[in-house]
Every structure is written in C-alpha cells, then in structure tokens.
C-alpha angles and dihedrals in degrees: 000000000000122000099160125031120188118210115184111206140182094176094255126138088251091055089046091062088054093047091056091052092047091050092049091050094045090052092050093047102035087240128155119236126229111204110201127191118191123191105212102230093188089060096047104033096091093064098043136063123250093257092055094048090049088054091051092049088053091051093245102142094149094107096040102075098186095046093042091052091047093051095044091049094050097049089034092061090053090049091050093050093046093048088060087063096039092250120154112235130196112202119205131177121196142159130224138071105340100222093048095045089050092050092046093046091051094052095041095050100038095247115186099195137014116209116198138170123232134193089221090231118164142184120006093357094058091045093050096042099036122217125247089195093054092047091050092052088057093045104053143053093205114103114260125207109203115204111204105222090199089057097055122100095235 
C-alpha cells in the first residue's frame, strides 16, 4: 500500500511524534522513508540578504553552518531511528514555503503518504499562527496522516 513515506521534519517534538508514526508504518509496509527539512524562507528572509535567501531556496546550506547543522540533525534523527528498524531513508534539505515544498516533493518523488505532526491548535490561535500541516493538506493530492502532538503520550 505504501512504498514511499514522506515525513517533513524540523526536529521539534511535534515532528518527532510524526517520525515515530512514519517509522512504524514504513516497517509494517516495507516502505522507504523520505525525511524532508524545509527552511522557511518567508520567515527568515527579513534578516538575510537576497543572495543568502536564494542559496537557501536552492538547498545550498553548506556555507550556513547553523542552518546546515539544524537540517542535518533533523533528518539525521529520522535516519537513525529508521536504521534501528532496517528502513531505508532518503534525506533532503530545501528552502522555500514549507507547504509548497512538501507538496512538490511528494509529487516529484512518487510519495504515497505524507506523515506530519500538528499542535492541534484551533480557532484564533490557528488563524494567527497559521498551520503548515493545514496548508499542506490543501496543496497536495497525496494522502496526509496528521499526528496530533497533544494526543501523544510523551
């Protein structure tokens, strides 16, 4: 049923809950996991120059030590957890609008399922803060499993 599962991650506890679900599903279905880290260029563009933002959009984090380390740690955690279960992982780092990058990656790589965490916010808090998960749901035709972080036992 699932051959390729995408788990977008920023290394947060919310993403961690989704990673665990993705690993469990990948193990059950013999699927590979794609770990995607997206640097949100809209959120960081104000403090950086145009050249740096362009590099981030191209996924060229090599000269940006802090960002590179954050991306490698986030996707590396997915790879480490998956390795414990003999699951193959593809790690990818990109920059752009997270929901659009997730939807594009899913389409470009034949992803069967996207597994994402959510804070479970509602009402005004969701409207003010926005939701990458909600925007992703509206941006892709790939099935999305939303893991409610508030509903986890951690």
